[in-house]
LUMPA-303025 format. One record per residue (C-alpha): x, y negated, z negated; residue in three letters; residue number from 0. Coordinates in nm, 2 decimals. Layout:
px / py / pz / type / seq
X / Y / Z / ALA / NUM
...
END
This chain:
px / py / pz / type / seq
-1.77 / 2.87 / -6.28 / MET / 0
-2.05 / 2.68 / -6.11 / THR / 1
-2.16 / 2.76 / -5.76 / SER / 2
-2.01 / 2.44 / -5.64 / ALA / 3
-1.67 / 2.53 / -5.80 / GLU / 4
-1.69 / 2.87 / -5.64 / GLN / 5
-1.74 / 2.72 / -5.30 / VAL / 6
-1.45 / 2.48 / -5.35 / LYS / 7
-1.23 / 2.76 / -5.47 / ALA / 8
-1.31 / 2.97 / -5.16 / ALA / 9
-1.26 / 2.68 / -4.92 / HIS / 10
-0.92 / 2.64 / -4.75 / ARG / 11
-0.80 / 2.35 / -4.55 / SER / 12
-0.67 / 2.38 / -4.19 / ALA / 13
-0.32 / 2.34 / -4.32 / GLU / 14
-0.36 / 2.62 / -4.57 / GLU / 15
-0.52 / 2.85 / -4.31 / ILE / 16
-0.22 / 2.78 / -4.07 / GLY / 17
0.04 / 2.89 / -4.32 / ARG / 18
0.14 / 3.21 / -4.49 / THR / 19
0.38 / 3.28 / -4.78 / ALA / 20
0.65 / 3.32 / -4.53 / ALA / 21
0.59 / 2.99 / -4.35 / GLY / 22
0.37 / 2.86 / -4.07 / PRO / 23
0.14 / 3.12 / -3.92 / ARG / 24
0.26 / 3.21 / -3.57 / PRO / 25
0.03 / 3.13 / -3.28 / LEU / 26
-0.09 / 3.43 / -3.08 / PRO / 27
0.04 / 3.47 / -2.73 / GLU / 28
-0.17 / 3.33 / -2.45 / LEU / 29
-0.36 / 3.60 / -2.27 / GLY / 30
-0.29 / 3.68 / -1.90 / ARG / 31
-0.47 / 3.45 / -1.67 / GLN / 32
-0.68 / 3.64 / -1.42 / ARG / 33
-0.77 / 3.55 / -1.07 / ALA / 34
-1.11 / 3.41 / -0.99 / ALA / 35
-1.39 / 3.67 / -0.98 / ALA / 36
-1.45 / 3.85 / -0.66 / ASP / 37
-1.74 / 3.63 / -0.54 / LEU / 38
-1.97 / 3.74 / -0.27 / SER / 39
-1.92 / 3.51 / 0.03 / HIS / 40
-1.95 / 3.46 / 0.40 / VAL / 41
-1.70 / 3.25 / 0.61 / ASP / 42
-1.82 / 3.22 / 0.96 / THR / 43
-1.87 / 2.97 / 1.25 / THR / 44
-2.21 / 2.89 / 1.39 / LEU / 45
-2.30 / 2.87 / 1.76 / SER / 46
-2.26 / 2.49 / 1.75 / ASN / 47
-1.90 / 2.51 / 1.62 / GLY / 48
-1.98 / 2.44 / 1.26 / LEU / 49
-1.77 / 2.64 / 1.01 / ARG / 50
-1.98 / 2.77 / 0.72 / VAL / 51
-1.85 / 2.89 / 0.39 / LEU / 52
-2.13 / 3.02 / 0.16 / ALA / 53
-2.05 / 3.16 / -0.18 / VAL / 54
-2.28 / 3.32 / -0.44 / ARG / 55
-2.23 / 3.18 / -0.79 / LYS / 56
-2.56 / 3.23 / -0.97 / ALA / 57
-2.46 / 3.07 / -1.30 / SER / 58
-2.77 / 2.84 / -1.28 / VAL / 59
-3.06 / 2.85 / -1.03 / PRO / 60
-2.91 / 2.57 / -0.82 / MET / 61
-2.72 / 2.52 / -0.49 / VAL / 62
-2.44 / 2.28 / -0.42 / GLU / 63
-2.39 / 2.15 / -0.06 / LEU / 64
-2.08 / 1.98 / 0.09 / ARG / 65
-2.05 / 1.88 / 0.45 / LEU / 66
-1.72 / 1.74 / 0.59 / TRP / 67
-1.72 / 1.60 / 0.95 / ILE / 68
-1.39 / 1.47 / 1.10 / PRO / 69
-1.47 / 1.11 / 1.17 / PHE / 70
-1.16 / 0.92 / 1.28 / ALA / 71
-1.14 / 0.63 / 1.51 / GLY / 72
-0.88 / 0.38 / 1.63 / GLU / 73
-1.11 / 0.10 / 1.74 / ASP / 74
-1.07 / -0.22 / 1.53 / ARG / 75
-1.44 / -0.20 / 1.43 / MET / 76
-1.45 / 0.17 / 1.36 / HIS / 77
-1.39 / 0.14 / 0.98 / ALA / 78
-1.66 / -0.13 / 0.93 / ALA / 79
-1.91 / 0.05 / 1.15 / THR / 80
-1.84 / 0.38 / 0.98 / ALA / 81
-1.90 / 0.23 / 0.64 / GLU / 82
-2.24 / 0.08 / 0.75 / VAL / 83
-2.33 / 0.42 / 0.90 / LEU / 84
-2.26 / 0.60 / 0.57 / ALA / 85
-2.47 / 0.35 / 0.38 / GLU / 86
-2.77 / 0.38 / 0.62 / THR / 87
-2.77 / 0.73 / 0.75 / VAL / 88
-3.02 / 0.84 / 0.48 / LEU / 89
-3.25 / 0.54 / 0.52 / THR / 90
-3.48 / 0.70 / 0.77 / GLY / 91
-3.53 / 0.93 / 1.07 / THR / 92
-3.79 / 0.98 / 1.34 / ALA / 93
-3.98 / 1.22 / 1.10 / ARG / 94
-3.92 / 1.06 / 0.76 / ARG / 95
-3.86 / 0.71 / 0.62 / ASP / 96
-3.63 / 0.63 / 0.33 / ARG / 97
-3.90 / 0.69 / 0.07 / VAL / 98
-4.00 / 1.03 / 0.22 / GLU / 99
-3.64 / 1.15 / 0.23 / ILE / 100
-3.59 / 1.05 / -0.14 / ASP / 101
-3.92 / 1.21 / -0.24 / ALA / 102
-3.87 / 1.54 / -0.06 / GLU / 103
-3.52 / 1.58 / -0.21 / VAL / 104
-3.64 / 1.48 / -0.56 / ALA / 105
-3.93 / 1.74 / -0.55 / LEU / 106
-3.67 / 2.02 / -0.51 / ILE / 107
-3.47 / 1.89 / -0.81 / GLY / 108
-3.19 / 1.77 / -0.60 / GLY / 109
-3.01 / 1.48 / -0.44 / ASP / 110
-2.84 / 1.40 / -0.11 / LEU / 111
-2.57 / 1.13 / -0.06 / ASN / 112
-2.32 / 1.03 / 0.21 / ALA / 113
-1.98 / 0.86 / 0.22 / GLY / 114
-1.69 / 0.80 / 0.46 / VAL / 115
-1.32 / 0.75 / 0.46 / ASP / 116
-1.07 / 0.71 / 0.75 / PRO / 117
-1.05 / 1.09 / 0.79 / GLU / 118
-1.41 / 1.21 / 0.74 / ARG / 119
-1.78 / 1.15 / 0.71 / LEU / 120
-1.91 / 1.36 / 0.42 / TYR / 121
-2.24 / 1.46 / 0.27 / PHE / 122
-2.30 / 1.60 / -0.08 / GLY / 123
-2.62 / 1.75 / -0.22 / GLY / 124
-2.78 / 1.97 / -0.48 / THR / 125
-3.11 / 2.14 / -0.50 / ALA / 126
-3.29 / 2.41 / -0.69 / LEU / 127
-3.21 / 2.74 / -0.52 / SER / 128
-3.56 / 2.79 / -0.39 / ASP / 129
-3.55 / 2.43 / -0.25 / GLY / 130
-3.25 / 2.50 / -0.03 / LEU / 131
-3.46 / 2.53 / 0.29 / PRO / 132
-3.60 / 2.19 / 0.23 / THR / 133
-3.25 / 2.04 / 0.16 / LEU / 134
-3.12 / 2.19 / 0.48 / LEU / 135
-3.42 / 2.06 / 0.68 / ASP / 136
-3.37 / 1.71 / 0.55 / VAL / 137
-3.00 / 1.73 / 0.63 / LEU / 138
-3.07 / 1.86 / 0.98 / GLY / 139
-3.32 / 1.58 / 1.04 / ASP / 140
-3.07 / 1.32 / 0.93 / VAL / 141
-2.79 / 1.46 / 1.14 / LEU / 142
-3.00 / 1.47 / 1.46 / THR / 143
-3.25 / 1.20 / 1.41 / GLY / 144
-3.12 / 0.91 / 1.19 / ALA / 145
-3.28 / 0.59 / 1.33 / THR / 146
-3.07 / 0.32 / 1.16 / TYR / 147
-3.35 / 0.06 / 1.16 / GLY / 148
-3.25 / -0.30 / 1.21 / ASP / 149
-3.39 / -0.40 / 0.87 / THR / 150
-3.22 / -0.12 / 0.69 / GLU / 151
-2.89 / -0.19 / 0.85 / VAL / 152
-2.91 / -0.56 / 0.78 / GLU / 153
-3.00 / -0.50 / 0.41 / ARG / 154
-2.73 / -0.24 / 0.35 / GLU / 155
-2.47 / -0.44 / 0.54 / ARG / 156
-2.52 / -0.74 / 0.31 / GLU / 157
-2.49 / -0.52 / 0.01 / ARG / 158
-2.17 / -0.36 / 0.15 / LEU / 159
-2.02 / -0.70 / 0.21 / ILE / 160
-2.07 / -0.79 / -0.16 / GLU / 161
-1.92 / -0.46 / -0.28 / ARG / 162
-1.62 / -0.51 / -0.05 / ILE / 163
-1.56 / -0.86 / -0.18 / ALA / 164
-1.55 / -0.72 / -0.54 / VAL / 165
-1.34 / -0.42 / -0.45 / SER / 166
-1.08 / -0.64 / -0.28 / ARG / 167
-1.02 / -0.82 / -0.61 / THR / 168
-0.94 / -0.50 / -0.80 / GLN / 169
-0.57 / -0.44 / -0.86 / PRO / 170
-0.60 / -0.07 / -0.78 / ARG / 171
-0.75 / -0.15 / -0.44 / THR / 172
-0.48 / -0.41 / -0.36 / ILE / 173
-0.21 / -0.17 / -0.46 / ALA / 174
-0.35 / 0.12 / -0.26 / ARG / 175
-0.38 / -0.09 / 0.05 / GLU / 176
-0.03 / -0.22 / 0.01 / ALA / 177
0.10 / 0.14 / -0.03 / LEU / 178
-0.09 / 0.26 / 0.27 / GLN / 179
0.04 / -0.02 / 0.50 / LYS / 180
0.39 / 0.02 / 0.37 / HIS / 181
0.38 / 0.40 / 0.43 / ARG / 182
0.19 / 0.42 / 0.76 / TYR / 183
0.18 / 0.07 / 0.92 / GLY / 184
-0.12 / 0.03 / 1.15 / ASP / 185
-0.22 / 0.40 / 1.15 / HIS / 186
-0.60 / 0.45 / 1.12 / PRO / 187
-0.55 / 0.62 / 0.78 / ALA / 188
-0.47 / 0.28 / 0.63 / THR / 189
-0.82 / 0.14 / 0.69 / ARG / 190
-0.98 / 0.26 / 0.38 / GLU / 191
-1.16 / -0.06 / 0.29 / VAL / 192
-1.29 / -0.25 / 0.59 / PRO / 193
-1.27 / -0.63 / 0.62 / GLN / 194
-1.59 / -0.80 / 0.51 / ALA / 195
-1.59 / -1.02 / 0.82 / GLU / 196
-1.58 / -0.70 / 1.04 / ASP / 197
-1.87 / -0.55 / 0.85 / VAL / 198
-2.07 / -0.88 / 0.90 / ALA / 199
-2.04 / -0.82 / 1.28 / GLU / 200
-2.18 / -0.46 / 1.28 / VAL / 201
-2.51 / -0.42 / 1.45 / THR / 202
-2.77 / -0.14 / 1.43 / ALA / 203
-2.70 / -0.06 / 1.79 / GLU / 204
-2.33 / -0.01 / 1.72 / GLN / 205
-2.41 / 0.22 / 1.43 / VAL / 206
-2.65 / 0.43 / 1.65 / ARG / 207
-2.38 / 0.45 / 1.92 / ALA / 208
-2.12 / 0.57 / 1.66 / LEU / 209
-2.35 / 0.84 / 1.53 / HIS / 210
-2.42 / 0.97 / 1.88 / ASN / 211
-2.05 / 0.97 / 1.96 / ALA / 212
-1.90 / 1.10 / 1.64 / SER / 213
-2.15 / 1.29 / 1.41 / VAL / 214
-2.06 / 1.62 / 1.57 / LEU / 215
-2.07 / 1.98 / 1.44 / PRO / 216
-1.77 / 2.13 / 1.63 / ARG / 217
-1.48 / 2.11 / 1.39 / GLY / 218
-1.69 / 2.02 / 1.09 / ALA / 219
-1.72 / 2.24 / 0.77 / VAL / 220
-2.02 / 2.31 / 0.55 / LEU / 221
-1.98 / 2.46 / 0.21 / VAL / 222
-2.27 / 2.61 / 0.01 / LEU / 223
-2.22 / 2.74 / -0.35 / VAL / 224
-2.48 / 2.87 / -0.59 / GLY / 225
-2.77 / 3.10 / -0.64 / ASP / 226
-2.80 / 3.22 / -0.29 / LEU / 227
-2.75 / 3.52 / -0.06 / ASP / 228
-2.45 / 3.44 / 0.15 / PRO / 229
-2.55 / 3.70 / 0.42 / GLN / 230
-2.88 / 3.51 / 0.48 / GLU / 231
-2.72 / 3.16 / 0.50 / VAL / 232
-2.60 / 3.17 / 0.87 / PRO / 233
-2.94 / 3.25 / 1.01 / ALA / 234
-3.10 / 2.99 / 0.79 / GLU / 235
-2.86 / 2.73 / 0.91 / LEU / 236
-2.91 / 2.82 / 1.27 / GLU / 237
-3.28 / 2.74 / 1.22 / ARG / 238
-3.23 / 2.42 / 1.02 / ALA / 239
-2.93 / 2.28 / 1.22 / LEU / 240
-3.00 / 2.44 / 1.55 / GLY / 241
-3.07 / 2.10 / 1.71 / GLY / 242
-2.73 / 1.96 / 1.60 / TRP / 243
-2.50 / 2.05 / 1.88 / LYS / 244
-2.26 / 1.91 / 2.13 / SER / 245
-1.99 / 2.03 / 2.37 / ASP / 246
-1.75 / 1.78 / 2.22 / ARG / 247
-1.55 / 1.82 / 1.90 / SER / 248
-1.55 / 1.59 / 1.61 / ALA / 249
-1.27 / 1.33 / 1.61 / VAL / 250
-0.97 / 1.43 / 1.40 / VAL / 251
-0.73 / 1.17 / 1.24 / LEU / 252
-0.40 / 1.15 / 1.43 / PRO / 253
-0.11 / 1.31 / 1.24 / PRO / 254
0.05 / 1.09 / 0.98 / LEU / 255
0.42 / 1.00 / 1.03 / PRO / 256
0.66 / 1.17 / 0.79 / ALA / 257
0.77 / 0.95 / 0.50 / LEU / 258
1.13 / 0.84 / 0.47 / THR / 259
1.26 / 0.73 / 0.13 / GLY / 260
1.47 / 0.45 / 0.00 / GLY / 261
1.26 / 0.15 / 0.07 / ASN / 262
1.05 / 0.02 / -0.22 / VAL / 263
0.88 / -0.31 / -0.16 / LEU / 264
0.77 / -0.59 / -0.40 / LEU / 265
0.43 / -0.70 / -0.29 / VAL / 266
0.34 / -1.05 / -0.44 / PRO / 267
0.01 / -1.09 / -0.63 / ARG / 268
0.04 / -1.44 / -0.78 / ALA / 269
-0.08 / -1.48 / -1.13 / GLY / 270
-0.12 / -1.11 / -1.20 / ALA / 271
-0.07 / -1.02 / -1.57 / VAL / 272
-0.01 / -0.65 / -1.48 / GLN / 273
0.19 / -0.47 / -1.21 / SER / 274
0.11 / -0.16 / -1.02 / GLN / 275
0.40 / 0.08 / -0.95 / ILE / 276
0.32 / 0.32 / -0.66 / ARG / 277
0.58 / 0.56 / -0.53 / LEU / 278
0.54 / 0.83 / -0.27 / SER / 279
0.74 / 1.11 / -0.11 / ALA / 280
0.69 / 1.37 / 0.16 / GLN / 281
0.63 / 1.72 / 0.04 / THR / 282
0.48 / 2.05 / 0.18 / VAL / 283
0.12 / 2.16 / 0.22 / PRO / 284
-0.06 / 2.43 / 0.02 / ARG / 285
0.02 / 2.69 / 0.29 / THR / 286
0.40 / 2.65 / 0.24 / ASP / 287
0.55 / 2.93 / 0.03 / PRO / 288
0.73 / 2.67 / -0.18 / ARG / 289
0.41 / 2.50 / -0.28 / TYR / 290
0.34 / 2.70 / -0.61 / PRO / 291
0.69 / 2.61 / -0.74 / ALA / 292
0.64 / 2.25 / -0.63 / LEU / 293
0.30 / 2.24 / -0.81 / GLN / 294
0.47 / 2.34 / -1.13 / LEU / 295
0.76 / 2.10 / -1.08 / ALA / 296
0.51 / 1.82 / -1.03 / ASN / 297
0.32 / 1.91 / -1.35 / LEU / 298
0.65 / 1.90 / -1.55 / ALA / 299
0.73 / 1.56 / -1.41 / PHE / 300
0.41 / 1.37 / -1.44 / GLY / 301
0.11 / 1.59 / -1.36 / GLY / 302
-0.04 / 1.63 / -1.70 / TYR / 303
-0.04 / 1.46 / -2.04 / PHE / 304
0.26 / 1.65 / -2.18 / SER / 305
0.48 / 1.58 / -1.88 / SER / 306
0.82 / 1.41 / -1.90 / ARG / 307
0.71 / 1.09 / -1.74 / LEU / 308
0.41 / 1.04 / -1.98 / VAL / 309
0.63 / 1.13 / -2.27 / GLU / 310
0.88 / 0.87 / -2.17 / ASN / 311
0.70 / 0.56 / -2.06 / ILE / 312
0.37 / 0.61 / -2.25 / ARG / 313
0.44 / 0.80 / -2.57 / GLU / 314
0.79 / 0.70 / -2.64 / ASP / 315
0.82 / 0.34 / -2.50 / LYS / 316
0.46 / 0.23 / -2.47 / GLY / 317
0.51 / 0.07 / -2.13 / TYR / 318
0.18 / 0.20 / -1.99 / THR / 319
-0.15 / 0.35 / -2.10 / TYR / 320
-0.13 / 0.60 / -1.82 / GLY / 321
0.13 / 0.74 / -1.58 / ALA / 322
0.06 / 1.02 / -1.33 / HIS / 323
0.20 / 1.21 / -1.04 / SER / 324
-0.01 / 1.42 / -0.80 / GLY / 325
-0.05 / 1.54 / -0.45 / PHE / 326
-0.24 / 1.38 / -0.16 / GLU / 327
-0.33 / 1.60 / 0.14 / PHE / 328
-0.43 / 1.44 / 0.47 / THR / 329
-0.47 / 1.68 / 0.76 / GLY / 330
-0.15 / 1.89 / 0.77 / ASP / 331
0.05 / 1.63 / 0.58 / SER / 332
0.12 / 1.64 / 0.21 / ALA / 333
0.28 / 1.38 / -0.02 / VAL / 334
0.34 / 1.34 / -0.39 / VAL / 335
0.24 / 1.01 / -0.55 / ASN / 336
0.36 / 0.85 / -0.87 / VAL / 337
0.14 / 0.58 / -1.03 / ASP / 338
0.17 / 0.36 / -1.33 / ALA / 339
0.02 / 0.02 / -1.43 / ASP / 340
0.23 / -0.19 / -1.66 / THR / 341
0.25 / -0.54 / -1.82 / ALA / 342
0.48 / -0.78 / -1.63 / ASN / 343
0.74 / -0.80 / -1.90 / GLU / 344
0.81 / -0.42 / -1.89 / VAL / 345
0.76 / -0.35 / -1.52 / THR / 346
1.13 / -0.34 / -1.44 / ALA / 347
1.20 / -0.12 / -1.74 / ALA / 348
0.91 / 0.12 / -1.65 / ALA / 349
1.03 / 0.14 / -1.29 / TYR / 350
1.38 / 0.22 / -1.41 / LEU / 351
1.26 / 0.49 / -1.64 / GLU / 352
1.04 / 0.64 / -1.37 / THR / 353
1.35 / 0.66 / -1.14 / ARG / 354
1.55 / 0.81 / -1.43 / TYR / 355
1.29 / 1.08 / -1.48 / GLU / 356
1.29 / 1.16 / -1.11 / LEU / 357
1.67 / 1.20 / -1.13 / PHE / 358
1.66 / 1.40 / -1.45 / ARG / 359
1.40 / 1.64 / -1.31 / LEU / 360
1.65 / 1.74 / -1.04 / GLY / 361
1.96 / 1.75 / -1.26 / THR / 362
1.81 / 1.88 / -1.59 / VAL / 363
1.57 / 2.15 / -1.46 / ALA / 364
1.25 / 2.22 / -1.65 / PRO / 365
1.32 / 2.47 / -1.94 / THR / 366
1.17 / 2.81 / -1.96 / ALA / 367
0.92 / 2.67 / -2.22 / GLU / 368
0.83 / 2.38 / -1.99 / GLU / 369
0.78 / 2.61 / -1.69 / VAL / 370
0.56 / 2.85 / -1.89 / GLU / 371
0.36 / 2.56 / -2.03 / SER / 372
0.28 / 2.41 / -1.69 / VAL / 373
0.21 / 2.75 / -1.55 / ARG / 374
-0.06 / 2.81 / -1.81 / GLN / 375
-0.19 / 2.47 / -1.75 / TYR / 376
-0.21 / 2.51 / -1.37 / ALA / 377
-0.38 / 2.85 / -1.40 / MET / 378
-0.62 / 2.74 / -1.67 / GLY / 379
-0.71 / 2.42 / -1.48 / SER / 380
-0.79 / 2.63 / -1.17 / LEU / 381
-1.02 / 2.85 / -1.37 / VAL / 382
-1.20 / 2.57 / -1.55 / THR / 383
-1.21 / 2.35 / -1.24 / GLY / 384
-1.40 / 2.62 / -1.05 / THR / 385
-1.62 / 2.75 / -1.33 / SER / 386
-1.92 / 2.53 / -1.22 / SER / 387
-2.09 / 2.54 / -0.89 / GLN / 388
-2.00 / 2.18 / -0.82 / GLY / 389
-1.64 / 2.24 / -0.91 / GLY / 390
-1.61 / 2.54 / -0.69 / LEU / 391
-1.78 / 2.37 / -0.40 / ALA / 392
-1.54 / 2.08 / -0.43 / GLY / 393
-1.23 / 2.30 / -0.44 / GLN / 394
-1.35 / 2.51 / -0.14 / LEU / 395
-1.42 / 2.20 / 0.06 / MET / 396
-1.07 / 2.06 / 0.00 / ALA / 397
-0.93 / 2.40 / 0.11 / LEU / 398
-1.16 / 2.45 / 0.40 / ALA / 399
-1.08 / 2.11 / 0.55 / SER / 400
-0.73 / 2.24 / 0.58 / ASN / 401
-0.83 / 2.58 / 0.73 / GLY / 402
-0.81 / 2.78 / 0.40 / LEU / 403
-1.09 / 2.96 / 0.22 / GLY / 404
-1.19 / 3.14 / -0.10 / ILE / 405
-0.92 / 3.40 / -0.05 / GLU / 406
-0.65 / 3.14 / -0.11 / TRP / 407
-0.83 / 3.03 / -0.42 / LEU / 408
-0.86 / 3.38 / -0.56 / GLN / 409
-0.49 / 3.47 / -0.49 / SER / 410
-0.34 / 3.14 / -0.61 / HIS / 411
-0.30 / 3.25 / -0.98 / PRO / 412
-0.09 / 3.54 / -0.87 / GLU / 413
0.14 / 3.30 / -0.67 / ARG / 414
0.17 / 3.08 / -0.98 / LEU / 415
0.25 / 3.37 / -1.20 / ALA / 416
0.52 / 3.49 / -0.97 / ALA / 417
0.71 / 3.15 / -0.97 / VAL / 418
1.05 / 3.17 / -1.14 / THR / 419
1.24 / 2.90 / -1.33 / GLU / 420
1.50 / 2.89 / -1.05 / GLU / 421
1.23 / 2.82 / -0.79 / GLN / 422
1.09 / 2.54 / -1.00 / VAL / 423
1.44 / 2.39 / -1.03 / ALA / 424
1.49 / 2.42 / -0.66 / GLU / 425
1.16 / 2.25 / -0.58 / ALA / 426
1.24 / 1.97 / -0.84 / ALA / 427
1.58 / 1.90 / -0.69 / ALA / 428
1.45 / 1.91 / -0.33 / GLU / 429
1.13 / 1.71 / -0.35 / PHE / 430
1.17 / 1.48 / -0.65 / PHE / 431
1.51 / 1.33 / -0.56 / ALA / 432
1.47 / 0.96 / -0.62 / PRO / 433
1.61 / 0.88 / -0.27 / GLY / 434
1.31 / 1.06 / -0.11 / ARG / 435
1.06 / 0.81 / -0.25 / PHE / 436
0.93 / 0.50 / -0.09 / THR / 437
0.66 / 0.28 / -0.23 / GLY / 438
0.55 / -0.06 / -0.36 / VAL / 439
0.54 / -0.26 / -0.68 / VAL / 440
0.25 / -0.50 / -0.67 / VAL / 441
0.26 / -0.80 / -0.91 / GLY / 442
0.36 / -1.16 / -0.98 / ASP / 443
0.68 / -1.19 / -0.76 / ALA / 444
0.81 / -1.50 / -0.94 / ASP / 445
0.83 / -1.30 / -1.26 / LEU / 446
0.93 / -0.96 / -1.13 / LEU / 447
1.17 / -1.03 / -0.84 / ALA / 448
1.49 / -1.10 / -1.02 / PRO / 449
1.49 / -0.78 / -1.23 / LYS / 450
1.34 / -0.56 / -0.96 / LEU / 451
1.59 / -0.68 / -0.70 / ALA / 452
1.87 / -0.56 / -0.93 / ALA / 453
1.70 / -0.21 / -0.91 / LEU / 454
1.69 / -0.21 / -0.53 / GLY / 455
1.33 / -0.32 / -0.49 / VAL / 456
1.31 / -0.56 / -0.19 / SER / 457
1.09 / -0.86 / -0.15 / ALA / 458
0.80 / -0.85 / 0.10 / ASN / 459
0.92 / -1.10 / 0.35 / GLU / 460
0.59 / -1.10 / 0.54 / LYS / 461
0.42 / -1.27 / 0.24 / ASP / 462
END
């Protein structure tokens, strides 16, 4: 036998490896998911009212920074002015111009960026661990000394107007705005994308005034994760951010009204070849003892690729490339959203099947196999999602903005492990009942209205 024949004879295919004389080789049991490692950390509040959460995770010699500042406003121009502020806050200070800011951050192997939404102004940054003092110095300079030069504001304002014009043509943006207005009316939370004409009116003076009035440390949260000594961080921050202070607190978004179900609206979008289905129902926040069971019920319904909703309207019927359900947390409020984009000719059918799956989840509870599958997925996703410095920083910021910390993250696998099939069934029946959901279907009303009306979807009379 030649060497080539010997190699071929010794080679087994994947199918051959997976079988024995008695039949398919059984898969080994999944190992027990463990809680996150006991990470060294500090959770404290500085003298200026800034909450700081510093965590040592020295997987690479880097540090991740996240800063979250409550930044709500009810004035008509607030959303537009806030967007211009976020675009120009890093364009210069009394000590550094735009080029110097970029150069200093680049020299420490990092970056620094800013963004805004109706709830918060946020900064994200990275740096080599030995460059953290420089990153904090630049951040402190921006927070206390951003100048918002007239030329910079004018340039970024014009760019922002162009991006808004493009964004407002996107189906997902249109659907999101329609859902927000249907859920919350004129609440400030609905002003996620400002009007271009409002942005055009924003002046550098208005941006400076908003910074002075609202970029405040009291009530804000700063998260640092990486190759650092958590015990040294508070003193370092007192030095770097000592000049950032005020007796006033950052402006928190007013509480959202609780959702009531039963009213799904058809929002016209003439000529659209696809439709967007967006449903939403009130649920409970992470601090509620029912949340772990609710999390598993959501995964079983539409929270991952092997869920019932995906299996039905994507894999079986081919109505959509993607369907998903997931949570949205705003302040103390929590809702579950269901999203799917479909072709016009199958929109009514996809909506009907989505309602059917909501009904089925409450009446045909997830099986023991389903519960165990989503449990392992939830626990595994938590582990992988926090395995990097950036992932952990993002998770901690999401928790810290609701008053939670790393202890919640470390103990959550135990809560998931303790959930019973009965608790998942109860959560499914309570929170996924079809009558709890409100929402919108955005699309060509001339094509969609007749069939959707038969399913209880009402026309948008305002349009």
